[in-house]
C-alpha positions as CSV (number, residue, x, y, z in Angstrom):
1,X,-48.5,13.6,12.6
2,X,-51.4,12.2,10.5
3,X,-51.2,13.0,6.8
4,X,-50.3,16.7,7.1
5,X,-47.1,16.2,5.1
6,X,-48.8,14.3,2.3
7,X,-51.7,16.9,2.1
8,X,-49.2,19.8,2.1
9,X,-47.2,18.3,-0.8
10,X,-50.4,17.5,-2.8
11,X,-52.0,20.9,-2.3
12,X,-48.7,22.6,-3.1
13,X,-48.2,20.8,-6.4
14,X,-51.6,20.7,-8.1
15,X,-52.6,24.4,-8.0
16,X,-49.2,25.6,-9.3
17,X,-49.2,22.9,-12.0
18,X,-52.7,23.9,-13.4
19,X,-52.1,27.7,-13.2
20,X,-48.8,27.5,-15.1
21,X,-50.2,25.0,-17.6
22,X,-53.3,27.1,-18.4
23,X,-51.3,30.3,-18.6
24,X,-48.9,28.8,-21.1
25,X,-51.7,27.2,-23.1
26,X,-53.4,30.6,-23.6
27,X,-50.2,32.6,-24.4
28,X,-48.4,30.0,-26.5
29,X,-50.1,30.5,-29.9
30,X,-49.9,34.3,-29.9
31,X,-46.4,34.9,-28.4
32,X,-44.5,31.8,-29.4
33,X,-42.3,33.5,-31.9
34,X,-41.4,36.5,-29.7
35,X,-40.9,34.3,-26.7
36,X,-38.7,32.0,-28.7
37,X,-36.5,34.9,-29.8
38,X,-36.2,36.5,-26.4
39,X,-35.7,33.1,-24.7
40,X,-32.9,32.4,-27.1
41,X,-31.3,35.8,-26.4
42,X,-31.7,35.4,-22.6
43,X,-30.5,31.8,-22.7
44,X,-27.4,32.8,-24.7
45,X,-26.8,35.8,-22.4
46,X,-27.1,33.6,-19.3
47,X,-24.9,31.0,-21.0
48,X,-22.2,33.6,-21.9
49,X,-22.2,35.0,-18.3
50,X,-22.2,31.5,-16.7
51,X,-19.4,30.3,-18.9
52,X,-17.5,33.6,-18.2
53,X,-18.0,33.0,-14.5
54,X,-16.8,29.4,-14.8
55,X,-13.7,30.3,-16.8
56,X,-13.0,33.3,-14.4
57,X,-13.4,31.0,-11.4
58,X,-11.1,28.5,-12.9
59,X,-8.4,31.1,-13.7
60,X,-8.9,32.8,-10.4
61,X,-8.4,29.5,-8.5
62,X,-5.1,29.0,-10.4
63,X,-4.2,32.6,-9.6
64,X,-5.0,32.0,-5.9
65,X,-3.1,28.7,-5.9
66,X,0.0,30.4,-7.3
67,X,-0.2,33.1,-4.6
68,X,-0.7,30.6,-1.9
69,X,2.2,28.4,-3.0
70,X,4.5,31.5,-3.3
71,X,3.6,32.6,0.2
72,X,3.3,29.3,2.0
73,X,5.3,26.6,0.2
74,X,8.6,26.4,2.0
75,X,10.3,24.3,-0.8
76,X,9.4,26.9,-3.4
77,X,10.6,29.7,-1.1
78,X,13.9,27.8,-0.8
79,X,14.3,28.0,-4.6
80,X,14.3,31.8,-4.4
81,X,16.3,32.1,-1.2
82,X,20.0,32.8,-1.1
83,X,21.9,29.6,-0.5
84,X,25.4,28.3,-1.0
85,X,26.0,26.3,-4.3
86,X,26.4,23.0,-2.4
87,X,23.0,23.6,-0.8
88,X,21.2,24.9,-3.9
89,X,20.9,21.5,-5.7
90,X,18.8,20.0,-2.9
91,X,16.6,23.0,-2.7
92,X,16.1,23.0,-6.5
93,X,15.2,19.3,-6.4
94,X,12.7,19.9,-3.7
95,X,11.1,22.8,-5.6
96,X,10.9,20.6,-8.8
97,X,9.1,17.9,-6.8
98,X,6.6,20.5,-5.6
99,X,6.0,21.7,-9.2
100,X,5.3,18.1,-10.2
101,X,2.8,17.8,-7.4
102,X,1.1,21.0,-8.4
103,X,0.7,19.7,-12.0
104,X,-0.9,16.5,-10.6
105,X,-3.3,18.5,-8.4
106,X,-4.2,21.0,-11.2
107,X,-5.0,19.1,-14.4
108,X,-5.9,22.5,-16.1
109,X,-2.3,23.6,-15.9
110,X,-0.2,22.5,-18.9
111,X,3.2,23.6,-17.5
112,X,4.6,25.6,-14.6
113,X,8.1,27.0,-14.0
114,X,10.0,29.3,-11.7
115,X,12.4,32.0,-12.7
116,X,15.1,33.2,-10.3
117,X,16.4,36.6,-11.4
118,X,19.5,36.5,-9.2
119,X,21.3,33.9,-11.4
120,X,18.8,33.8,-14.3
121,X,17.8,30.2,-13.6
122,X,14.6,28.6,-14.8
123,X,13.2,25.5,-13.0
124,X,10.5,23.4,-14.6
125,X,9.0,20.2,-13.1
126,X,11.6,18.2,-15.0
127,X,14.6,20.4,-15.8
128,X,16.8,23.1,-14.5
129,X,18.2,25.5,-17.1
130,X,19.5,29.0,-17.7
131,X,17.4,31.8,-19.2
132,X,19.5,31.8,-22.4
133,X,18.8,28.1,-23.0
134,X,15.1,28.3,-22.1
135,X,12.7,28.0,-25.0
136,X,10.3,30.7,-23.5
137,X,13.0,33.2,-22.7
138,X,11.4,36.0,-24.7
139,X,8.2,35.9,-22.7
140,X,10.2,35.8,-19.4
141,X,12.4,38.8,-20.5
142,X,9.4,40.9,-21.4
143,X,7.5,40.0,-18.3
144,X,10.4,40.7,-15.9
145,X,11.3,44.0,-17.6
146,X,7.8,45.4,-17.6
147,X,7.8,45.9,-13.8
148,X,4.0,46.1,-14.0
149,X,1.2,44.0,-12.4
150,X,0.9,40.8,-14.4
151,X,-2.3,39.5,-15.9
152,X,-3.5,36.5,-17.9
153,X,-2.0,36.8,-21.4
154,X,-2.9,35.0,-24.6
155,X,0.3,34.6,-26.6
156,X,2.3,32.2,-28.7
157,X,5.0,29.9,-27.3
158,X,7.8,28.0,-29.2
159,X,7.6,24.3,-28.5
160,X,9.8,21.9,-30.4
161,X,10.6,24.5,-33.0
162,X,6.9,25.5,-33.6
163,X,4.8,28.3,-32.4
164,X,1.8,27.2,-30.3
165,X,-0.9,29.3,-28.7
166,X,-0.8,29.4,-24.9
167,X,-2.4,31.3,-22.0
168,X,0.0,32.4,-19.4
169,X,0.0,34.1,-16.0
170,X,3.1,35.3,-14.1
171,X,3.3,36.1,-10.4
172,X,6.1,37.9,-8.6
173,X,7.6,35.5,-6.2
174,X,10.3,37.8,-4.8
175,X,9.8,41.6,-4.7
176,X,13.5,42.1,-4.1
177,X,14.7,41.0,-7.5
178,X,11.3,40.4,-9.3
179,X,11.7,36.6,-9.5
180,X,8.5,35.1,-10.9
181,X,6.4,32.0,-11.1
182,X,4.7,31.3,-14.5
183,X,1.8,29.1,-15.2
184,X,0.7,28.1,-18.8
185,X,-2.7,26.8,-19.8
186,X,-3.5,25.4,-23.2
187,X,-6.6,26.9,-24.9
188,X,-7.8,23.3,-25.4
189,X,-8.3,23.1,-21.6
190,X,-10.6,26.1,-21.6
191,X,-12.5,24.5,-24.6
192,X,-13.3,21.5,-22.4
193,X,-14.5,23.7,-19.6
194,X,-16.8,25.7,-22.0
195,X,-18.0,22.5,-23.7
196,X,-19.1,21.1,-20.4
197,X,-21.8,23.8,-20.3
198,X,-22.9,23.9,-23.9
199,X,-24.8,21.6,-26.2
200,X,-22.5,22.0,-29.1
201,X,-24.9,20.6,-31.7
202,X,-27.2,23.7,-31.4
203,X,-25.1,26.3,-29.5
204,X,-21.6,27.7,-29.9
205,X,-19.5,29.9,-27.6
206,X,-16.2,31.6,-28.6
207,X,-13.6,33.5,-26.6
208,X,-11.5,36.4,-27.7
209,X,-8.9,38.5,-25.9
210,X,-8.6,42.3,-25.5
211,X,-7.3,42.6,-29.0
212,X,-10.1,40.6,-30.4
213,X,-7.8,37.7,-31.2
214,X,-9.5,34.4,-31.3
215,X,-8.6,32.2,-28.3
216,X,-10.9,29.2,-28.3
217,X,-14.4,28.1,-29.3
218,X,-16.7,25.2,-28.5
219,X,-16.4,24.3,-32.1
220,X,-13.5,21.9,-32.4
221,X,-12.7,22.8,-36.0
222,X,-11.6,26.3,-35.1
223,X,-8.0,26.8,-34.0
224,X,-6.6,29.7,-31.8
225,X,-5.1,32.6,-33.7
226,X,-2.6,34.9,-31.9
227,X,-1.9,37.1,-35.0
228,X,-5.2,38.2,-36.5
229,X,-8.5,39.5,-35.1
230,X,-11.3,37.0,-34.7
231,X,-13.5,36.4,-37.7
232,X,-16.9,35.4,-36.3
233,X,-20.3,35.4,-37.9
234,X,-22.3,38.4,-36.5
235,X,-25.6,36.8,-37.7
236,X,-25.1,33.9,-35.3
237,X,-24.0,35.8,-32.3
238,X,-26.8,36.5,-29.8
239,X,-25.0,37.7,-26.7
240,X,-21.7,39.0,-25.5
241,X,-20.1,39.1,-22.0
242,X,-16.8,40.8,-21.1
243,X,-14.8,39.4,-18.1
244,X,-13.8,41.9,-15.4
245,X,-10.9,39.5,-14.5
246,X,-9.3,39.1,-17.9
247,X,-10.9,41.6,-20.2
248,X,-11.8,38.8,-22.6
249,X,-15.0,38.7,-24.5
250,X,-17.4,35.7,-24.5
251,X,-19.8,35.5,-27.5
252,X,-22.5,32.9,-27.9
253,X,-25.2,32.0,-30.4
254,X,-27.1,29.2,-32.1
255,X,-26.4,27.1,-35.1
256,X,-28.9,27.5,-38.0
257,X,-32.5,28.3,-37.4
258,X,-34.5,28.0,-34.2
259,X,-36.7,25.2,-33.0
260,X,-39.7,27.6,-32.6
261,X,-40.9,27.2,-36.2
262,X,-41.0,23.4,-35.8
263,X,-43.0,23.8,-32.6
264,X,-45.5,26.2,-34.2
265,X,-46.2,23.8,-37.1
266,X,-47.1,21.1,-34.6
267,X,-49.0,23.3,-32.2
268,X,-52.2,21.2,-32.0
269,X,-50.3,18.0,-31.6
270,X,-48.4,19.6,-28.7
271,X,-51.7,20.7,-27.1
272,X,-52.9,17.1,-27.2
273,X,-49.7,15.8,-25.7
274,X,-50.0,18.6,-23.1
275,X,-53.3,17.3,-21.9
276,X,-52.0,13.8,-21.8
277,X,-49.0,15.0,-19.8
278,X,-51.3,16.9,-17.4
279,X,-53.3,13.7,-16.6
280,X,-50.1,11.7,-16.3
281,X,-48.5,14.4,-14.2
282,X,-51.5,14.4,-11.8
283,X,-51.4,10.7,-11.4
284,X,-47.6,10.7,-11.0
285,X,-47.8,13.5,-8.3
286,X,-50.3,11.4,-6.3
287,X,-48.1,8.3,-6.7
288,X,-44.9,10.0,-5.8
289,X,-46.4,11.9,-2.9
290,X,-47.7,8.7,-1.4
291,X,-44.4,6.8,-2.0
292,X,-42.2,9.7,-0.7
293,X,-44.4,10.2,2.3
294,X,-43.7,6.7,3.7
295,X,-39.9,7.2,4.3
296,X,-40.5,10.6,5.7
297,X,-43.0,9.3,8.1
298,X,-40.6,6.5,9.1
299,X,-37.9,9.2,9.6
300,X,-40.2,11.2,11.8
301,X,-40.9,8.2,13.9
302,X,-37.3,7.3,14.3
303,X,-36.3,10.9,15.2
304,X,-39.1,11.1,17.7
305,X,-38.1,7.8,19.4
306,X,-34.3,8.2,19.3
307,X,-34.1,12.0,20.0
308,X,-37.2,13.2,21.7
309,X,-37.2,17.0,21.8
310,X,-39.8,19.6,22.8
311,X,-41.3,21.0,19.6
312,X,-44.0,23.7,19.4
313,X,-47.2,22.6,17.8
314,X,-48.8,24.7,15.0
315,X,-52.3,26.2,15.0
316,X,-53.9,22.9,14.2
317,X,-52.3,21.2,17.2
318,X,-50.0,19.0,15.1
319,X,-46.2,18.8,15.2
320,X,-44.3,20.6,12.5
321,X,-42.2,18.0,10.8
322,X,-39.8,20.5,9.3
323,X,-39.1,22.0,12.7
324,X,-38.5,18.5,14.2
325,X,-36.0,17.6,11.4
326,X,-34.3,21.0,11.7
327,X,-34.0,20.7,15.5
328,X,-32.7,17.1,15.3
329,X,-30.1,17.9,12.6
330,X,-28.9,21.0,14.5
331,X,-28.5,18.8,17.6
332,X,-26.5,16.2,15.6
333,X,-24.3,18.9,14.0
334,X,-23.6,20.4,17.5
335,X,-22.6,16.9,18.8
336,X,-20.4,16.4,15.7
337,X,-18.6,19.7,16.2
338,X,-18.1,18.9,19.8
339,X,-16.6,15.5,18.9
340,X,-14.4,17.0,16.3
341,X,-13.0,19.5,18.8
342,X,-12.4,16.7,21.3
343,X,-10.7,14.7,18.6
344,X,-8.4,17.6,17.7
345,X,-7.4,17.8,21.4
346,X,-6.7,14.1,21.5
347,X,-2.9,13.5,21.5
348,X,-2.9,9.8,21.1
349,X,-2.2,9.8,17.4
350,X,0.4,12.5,17.7
351,X,2.1,10.6,20.5
352,X,2.2,7.3,18.5
353,X,3.6,9.1,15.5
354,X,6.4,10.6,17.6
355,X,7.1,7.2,19.1
356,X,7.4,5.5,15.8
357,X,9.5,8.3,14.4
358,X,12.0,7.9,17.2
359,X,12.1,4.1,16.8
360,X,12.7,4.5,13.1
361,X,15.2,7.3,13.4
362,X,13.3,9.5,10.9
363,X,14.6,12.8,12.5
364,X,17.8,11.6,14.0
365,X,19.6,14.8,12.9
366,X,17.1,16.9,14.7
367,X,16.7,15.6,18.3
368,X,15.6,19.1,19.4
369,X,12.4,18.5,17.4
370,X,11.7,15.4,19.5
371,X,12.4,17.2,22.7
372,X,10.0,19.9,21.8
373,X,7.3,17.3,21.0
374,X,7.9,15.6,24.4
375,X,7.3,18.9,26.1
376,X,4.1,19.5,24.3
377,X,2.9,16.0,25.2
378,X,3.5,16.7,28.9
379,X,6.7,14.7,29.3
380,X,9.9,15.7,30.9
381,X,12.2,16.5,28.0
382,X,15.4,16.0,30.0
383,X,17.0,12.8,28.7
384,X,20.4,11.3,29.5
385,X,19.9,7.7,28.3
386,X,17.4,5.4,26.7
387,X,16.8,1.7,26.4
388,X,14.2,0.0,24.1
389,X,12.7,-3.4,24.8
390,X,10.3,-5.4,22.6
391,X,7.7,-7.7,24.1
392,X,6.4,-10.3,21.6
393,X,3.4,-12.5,22.3
394,X,4.5,-16.2,22.0
395,X,2.8,-18.5,19.6
396,X,0.6,-15.7,18.2
397,X,-1.3,-17.9,15.8
398,X,-2.7,-19.9,18.7
399,X,-3.3,-16.6,20.7
400,X,-5.2,-15.3,17.7
401,X,-7.3,-18.4,17.4
402,X,-8.0,-18.7,21.1
403,X,-8.9,-15.0,21.7
404,X,-10.6,-14.2,18.4
405,X,-12.9,-11.6,20.1
406,X,-10.7,-10.5,23.1
407,X,-7.4,-9.8,21.4
408,X,-7.6,-6.0,21.7
409,X,-8.8,-6.2,25.3
410,X,-5.8,-8.4,26.3
411,X,-3.4,-6.2,24.5
412,X,-4.8,-3.2,26.3
413,X,-4.4,-5.0,29.6
414,X,-0.8,-5.7,28.8
415,X,-0.2,-2.0,28.0
416,X,-1.9,-1.0,31.2
417,X,0.2,-3.4,33.3
418,X,3.4,-1.9,31.9
419,X,2.2,1.6,32.8
420,X,1.2,0.6,36.3
421,X,4.5,-1.2,36.9
422,X,6.4,1.9,35.8
423,X,4.7,4.1,38.3
424,X,7.1,5.5,41.1
425,X,10.1,4.5,39.0
426,X,13.0,6.8,38.6
427,X,12.6,6.7,34.9
428,X,9.7,7.1,32.4
429,X,8.3,4.1,30.5
430,X,6.5,4.7,27.2
431,X,4.7,1.9,25.3
432,X,3.2,1.5,21.9
433,X,2.0,-1.5,19.9
434,X,4.1,-1.4,16.7
435,X,2.3,-4.3,15.0
436,X,-0.2,-7.1,15.9
437,X,2.0,-9.0,18.3
438,X,4.8,-6.7,19.4
439,X,4.7,-4.1,22.1
440,X,7.6,-1.6,22.1
441,X,8.7,-0.4,25.5
442,X,10.9,2.8,25.7
443,X,12.6,3.6,29.0
444,X,13.8,7.2,29.3
445,X,16.4,7.8,32.0
446,X,17.4,11.2,33.4
447,X,20.0,10.4,36.1
448,X,20.7,6.7,35.5
449,X,24.0,5.0,34.7
450,X,22.9,1.4,34.6
451,X,19.7,1.8,32.5
452,X,20.1,-1.4,30.6
453,X,20.2,-3.5,33.8
454,X,17.2,-1.6,35.2
455,X,15.3,-2.4,32.0
456,X,16.1,-6.1,32.2
457,X,14.7,-6.2,35.8
458,X,11.6,-4.3,34.7
459,X,11.0,-6.7,31.8
460,X,11.6,-9.8,33.9
461,X,8.9,-8.5,36.4
462,X,6.6,-7.9,33.4
463,X,7.2,-11.4,32.0
464,X,6.5,-13.1,35.4
465,X,3.3,-11.1,35.8
466,X,2.0,-12.2,32.3
467,X,3.0,-15.8,33.0
468,X,1.1,-15.9,36.4
469,X,-2.0,-13.9,35.5
470,X,-2.7,-14.5,31.8
471,X,-3.1,-17.6,29.6
472,X,-0.3,-16.7,27.3
473,X,3.4,-15.7,27.6
474,X,5.7,-13.1,26.1
475,X,9.3,-13.1,25.1
476,X,11.1,-9.8,25.6
477,X,14.2,-8.6,23.7
478,X,16.2,-5.8,25.4
479,X,18.4,-3.5,23.3
480,X,21.5,-1.7,24.4
481,X,21.6,1.5,26.3
482,X,22.0,4.6,24.1
483,X,22.8,8.2,25.0
484,X,20.0,10.8,24.6
485,X,17.5,10.4,21.8
486,X,19.9,10.6,18.8
487,X,20.6,6.8,18.7
488,X,17.4,5.5,20.1
489,X,16.7,3.6,16.8
490,X,19.9,1.6,17.4
491,X,18.5,0.2,20.7
492,X,15.2,-0.5,18.9
493,X,17.0,-2.5,16.2
494,X,18.9,-4.4,18.8
495,X,15.7,-5.4,20.6
496,X,14.1,-6.5,17.3
497,X,17.2,-8.6,16.5
498,X,17.2,-10.2,20.0
499,X,13.5,-11.2,20.0
500,X,13.9,-12.6,16.5
501,X,16.2,-15.4,17.8
502,X,13.6,-16.7,20.3
503,X,13.0,-19.9,18.3
504,X,16.6,-20.9,19.2
505,X,17.0,-19.2,22.6
506,X,13.6,-20.2,23.9
507,X,10.2,-18.6,24.7
508,X,8.9,-16.9,27.8
509,X,12.2,-15.3,28.7
510,X,14.3,-12.2,28.5
511,X,16.8,-12.0,25.6
512,X,19.6,-9.6,25.8
513,X,22.1,-8.8,23.0
514,X,24.8,-10.7,24.9
515,X,22.8,-13.9,24.6
516,X,22.8,-13.5,20.8
517,X,26.5,-12.8,20.6
518,X,27.5,-15.7,22.8
519,X,26.2,-18.4,20.5
520,X,27.4,-19.3,17.0
521,X,25.2,-18.4,14.1
522,X,23.6,-21.2,12.1
523,X,25.4,-22.3,8.9
524,X,23.1,-23.0,6.1
525,X,25.6,-25.2,4.2
526,X,25.8,-27.8,6.9
527,X,22.0,-28.1,7.0
528,X,21.8,-28.4,3.2
529,X,24.0,-31.5,3.5
530,X,21.5,-33.1,5.9
531,X,18.5,-32.0,3.9
532,X,19.9,-33.5,0.7
533,X,20.7,-36.8,2.4
534,X,17.4,-36.8,4.2
535,X,15.4,-36.2,1.0
536,X,17.3,-39.0,-0.9
537,X,16.8,-41.5,1.9
538,X,13.1,-40.5,2.2
539,X,12.5,-41.0,-1.5
540,X,14.2,-44.4,-1.4
541,X,12.1,-45.6,1.6
542,X,15.3,-45.9,3.8
543,X,14.8,-45.5,7.5
544,X,18.1,-43.5,7.5
545,X,16.0,-40.4,6.7
546,X,15.0,-40.2,10.4
547,X,18.6,-40.2,11.5
548,X,19.4,-37.3,9.1
549,X,16.3,-35.5,10.3
550,X,17.4,-35.8,13.9
551,X,20.9,-34.7,13.0
552,X,19.5,-31.6,11.4
553,X,17.4,-30.9,14.4
554,X,20.4,-31.3,16.8
555,X,22.5,-28.9,14.7
556,X,19.8,-26.3,14.8
557,X,19.5,-26.6,18.6
558,X,23.2,-26.1,19.0
559,X,23.4,-23.0,16.8
560,X,21.5,-19.7,16.6
561,X,18.7,-19.3,14.1
562,X,16.1,-16.5,13.8
563,X,12.5,-17.3,13.0
564,X,13.0,-16.2,9.4
565,X,16.1,-18.4,9.1
566,X,14.1,-21.4,10.3
567,X,11.2,-20.7,8.1
568,X,13.5,-20.4,5.0
569,X,15.3,-23.6,6.1
570,X,12.1,-25.6,6.3
571,X,11.0,-24.3,3.0
572,X,14.3,-25.5,1.5
573,X,13.6,-29.0,3.1
574,X,10.1,-29.1,1.5
575,X,11.5,-28.0,-1.8
576,X,14.2,-30.8,-1.8
577,X,11.6,-33.4,-0.8
578,X,9.3,-32.1,-3.6
579,X,12.1,-32.5,-6.1
580,X,13.0,-36.0,-5.0
581,X,9.5,-37.3,-4.7
582,X,8.7,-36.1,-8.2
583,X,11.0,-38.9,-9.4
584,X,8.8,-41.6,-7.9
585,X,6.1,-43.5,-9.9
586,X,2.8,-41.6,-10.3
587,X,0.8,-43.5,-7.7
588,X,3.5,-42.9,-5.0
589,X,4.0,-39.2,-6.0
590,X,0.2,-38.7,-5.7
591,X,0.3,-39.5,-2.0
592,X,3.0,-36.9,-1.6
593,X,1.5,-34.2,-3.8
594,X,-2.1,-34.5,-2.7
595,X,-1.7,-35.0,1.1
596,X,1.9,-34.7,2.5
597,X,3.1,-31.6,0.6
598,X,0.1,-29.4,1.6
599,X,0.3,-30.7,5.2
600,X,3.9,-29.6,5.5
601,X,3.2,-26.1,4.2
602,X,0.3,-25.7,6.6
603,X,2.5,-26.9,9.5
604,X,5.2,-24.4,8.4
605,X,2.7,-21.5,8.7
606,X,0.9,-22.7,11.7
607,X,3.7,-23.6,14.2
608,X,6.0,-21.0,15.6
609,X,8.0,-23.0,18.2
610,X,10.9,-25.0,17.0
611,X,10.0,-28.2,18.8
612,X,6.4,-28.1,17.7
613,X,7.4,-27.4,14.1
614,X,9.9,-30.3,13.9
615,X,7.7,-32.8,15.7
616,X,4.8,-32.1,13.4
617,X,7.0,-32.3,10.3
618,X,8.4,-35.7,11.6
619,X,4.8,-37.0,12.1
620,X,3.7,-36.0,8.7
621,X,6.8,-37.5,7.0
622,X,6.4,-40.7,9.0
623,X,2.8,-41.1,7.9
624,X,3.7,-40.5,4.3
625,X,6.5,-43.0,4.5
626,X,4.2,-45.7,5.9
627,X,1.6,-45.1,3.1
628,X,4.3,-45.2,0.4
629,X,5.8,-48.3,2.0
630,X,2.5,-50.1,2.0
631,X,2.1,-49.2,-1.7
632,X,5.5,-50.6,-2.4
633,X,4.8,-53.8,-0.5
634,X,1.6,-54.3,-2.4
635,X,3.5,-54.8,-5.6
636,X,4.5,-58.3,-6.5
637,X,8.1,-57.3,-7.1
638,X,8.5,-55.7,-3.7
639,X,10.5,-58.4,-2.1
640,X,12.8,-58.8,-5.1
641,X,13.5,-55.0,-5.3
642,X,14.4,-54.9,-1.6
643,X,16.7,-57.9,-2.0
644,X,18.5,-56.0,-4.7
645,X,18.7,-53.0,-2.5
646,X,20.2,-55.0,0.4
647,X,22.7,-56.6,-2.0
648,X,23.8,-53.2,-3.2
649,X,24.2,-52.0,0.4
650,X,26.3,-55.0,1.3
651,X,28.5,-54.8,-1.9
652,X,28.8,-51.1,-2.4
653,X,32.6,-51.4,-1.7
654,X,33.0,-53.6,-4.8
655,X,34.4,-51.5,-7.6
656,X,32.9,-54.0,-10.1
657,X,29.4,-53.6,-8.9
658,X,27.2,-52.9,-11.9
659,X,23.7,-53.5,-13.3
660,X,25.1,-56.5,-15.4
661,X,26.5,-58.1,-12.2
662,X,23.1,-57.7,-10.5
663,X,21.3,-59.3,-13.5
664,X,23.6,-62.3,-13.3
665,X,23.3,-62.6,-9.5
666,X,19.5,-62.5,-9.6
667,X,19.1,-64.1,-13.1
668,X,17.0,-61.2,-14.4
669,X,17.3,-59.1,-17.6
670,X,19.4,-55.9,-17.0
671,X,16.9,-53.5,-18.6
672,X,14.0,-55.1,-16.6
673,X,15.9,-54.9,-13.4
674,X,16.7,-51.2,-14.1
675,X,13.1,-50.4,-14.8
676,X,11.9,-52.1,-11.5
677,X,14.5,-50.2,-9.6
678,X,13.4,-46.9,-11.1
679,X,9.7,-47.6,-10.4
680,X,10.4,-48.6,-6.8
681,X,12.8,-45.8,-5.7
682,X,12.4,-43.1,-8.3
683,X,16.1,-43.0,-9.1
684,X,18.4,-44.8,-11.6
685,X,20.6,-47.6,-10.5
686,X,23.8,-45.7,-10.9
687,X,22.5,-42.7,-8.9
688,X,21.4,-44.9,-6.1
689,X,24.8,-46.7,-5.9
690,X,26.5,-43.4,-5.9
691,X,24.3,-42.1,-3.1
692,X,25.0,-45.2,-1.0
693,X,28.7,-44.9,-1.5
694,X,28.8,-41.2,-0.7
695,X,26.8,-41.6,2.5
696,X,29.3,-44.3,3.6
697,X,32.2,-42.1,2.6
698,X,30.8,-39.2,4.7
699,X,30.6,-41.4,7.7
700,X,34.2,-42.7,7.2
701,X,35.5,-39.1,6.8
702,X,34.0,-38.1,10.1
703,X,34.4,-41.3,12.2
704,X,37.9,-42.4,11.0
705,X,41.3,-40.8,10.3
706,X,41.9,-43.0,7.2
707,X,43.5,-41.4,4.2
708,X,41.3,-40.1,1.4
709,X,42.4,-42.8,-1.1
710,X,41.8,-45.6,1.5
711,X,38.3,-44.3,2.1
712,X,37.8,-44.1,-1.7
713,X,38.8,-47.8,-2.1
714,X,36.5,-48.7,0.9
715,X,33.5,-47.4,-0.9
716,X,34.3,-48.9,-4.3
717,X,36.6,-46.4,-6.1
718,X,40.0,-47.7,-6.9
719,X,41.2,-44.3,-8.3
720,X,41.3,-41.6,-5.7
721,X,40.8,-38.8,-8.3
722,X,37.6,-40.5,-9.4
723,X,36.4,-40.7,-5.8
724,X,37.2,-37.0,-5.2
725,X,35.4,-35.9,-8.4
726,X,32.3,-37.9,-7.6
727,X,32.3,-36.7,-4.0
728,X,32.6,-33.1,-5.0
729,X,29.8,-33.5,-7.5
730,X,27.6,-35.0,-4.9
731,X,28.3,-32.7,-1.9
732,X,29.7,-29.6,-3.6
733,X,33.0,-29.8,-1.7
734,X,36.1,-32.1,-1.7
735,X,36.5,-34.9,0.8
736,X,39.3,-33.0,2.6
737,X,37.1,-29.9,2.9
738,X,34.2,-32.0,4.2
739,X,36.4,-33.6,6.9
740,X,37.8,-30.2,7.9
741,X,34.3,-28.7,8.1
742,X,33.0,-31.6,10.3
743,X,35.9,-31.6,12.7
């Protein structure tokens, strides 16, 4: 290529620059005044016409928008259509929603409303009213009665009891009864459009209507006047333009004197600056030409290497760069158009949208729409029964970690396996990934009575294939069989519910709705009892917390819990432990807060399987208990505190057990003993004694048939009413209710 592009730019700029500069230098001194005047007139004339075109374009776009909405907007059409009264409200509401959307899309429009002549009803974006109650009824009445083509009108409008100028356009929406659509624009909106093209400090533009009434000006201190002709200064007006669209007049001019006089007085200074600018311009042209040529050369090289094309050489035997760029861009545009056409023919997105619509039941009242879509997608639209299954990848967090780069490939393989397995079946199988780990499988039956059983067998074959050929497993929930397409969303919800209980029912299996219904649902209250006892024992350093933990785990295994239920239950456990551990001394609480609490939260998010979650929780809690126990043993009073604890456990049945009795038994000051107990176990002496007695009472209520008052005396309460009150405060229920619940 050489430097042909660089030389062409340089030789094109310099001659033109010098010719224009010398011509202007010779003519400036003699013709500066006349040129200034004519330039001002031409500039103002061009400004007037440009502003007129811009305003006309703005108004014409609004006009076209109204015509388009009247002809194509079904919701607006429904407003003017004949409907029964019970159907009218919904149609009016839909039309109002469309008006709001039009206002959002068209910031120029101040207000828009529809008028239905048949019942004299006016609909705005926020209200539905009658013509008599409408504030702008006078304009509506004159517009409808004129029976003539409507045009943009500058008029006054009553708003909140005051007359305000407004620009309106009405469109006939229904030729049968002359129902109309009306759009209102504030003059201030046109002012902003005009000001965007005018430097208001030196130039002004004003707009008047056919009757020479002042509408708006770029000068903000002038207000619209709909009653008197415009009073403008003829001396300032340099040009006028009349709009063919509206018949309005645009006048423009300059403020004060011209700049030409100032330029003339400094002519020689400007000449000197001109020479300096010429030199600087030449240097700048050379610099810019060199700098701009580098990326162009790089672009030429890339185009030649990436898309080599036969290009004719010019007379000098060199390649025409412009022709190469043009040829390359044309080729890229052709490829882009071809890809767009192929994309439009691609039915993948449309097919997925239809699938999700059926799963969610978005058009349940219109099954014929789905049938028509199935025909267009090339599927047999004859449907007698449907069954939905949901295949979920087990332990997805581990799957995501292990196959960070191959997830999409494996999911694609799973979809393809389902398609291949469904070949030669008497029913059609349709699959779509509904989220990152769930594949929805829809079976469409045409002559099948036992579709649900067929689906179970199909899913079992799929599960076995995944287990044997891939490094992960899937759990599949199967919904109930439904008739046709109307109730397909019910089967989908059944499948979601079934697969949601896999933490309790097990992984790598088929879960039918009967499996969910055959097991009792988990009761949160029973687990709360274990959680409370576990938390208190853990805080006190008592090994009993592991027994409570195992009891909670056994109860969960015997009952049915979804993944969300288990997640929430373990969050409650962490919350109770956090509350209890906050009562410990600062150095013990630090172990919990800095290490254990965060580890439990991470394990909760990381583990999906029930056994893994509970085992990791147990390990974390055991490690924390060991560390806190070592800290307790390091204290000099450790042995004494645990002797007191053992004494309380052995004598909890004694109704006279008190802090004073302990101080006499161990020959310690009562307040000192209370403080040691609080520091060691994070709980007051009375609360600890109560918890020991309540745990023993709970065991006696379950393991024996003794009377309530006998159990109360056995745990240190001589009065049965006192025992019942304390037990209810501790557990939330009475001893009798607790025994009945545990039986």
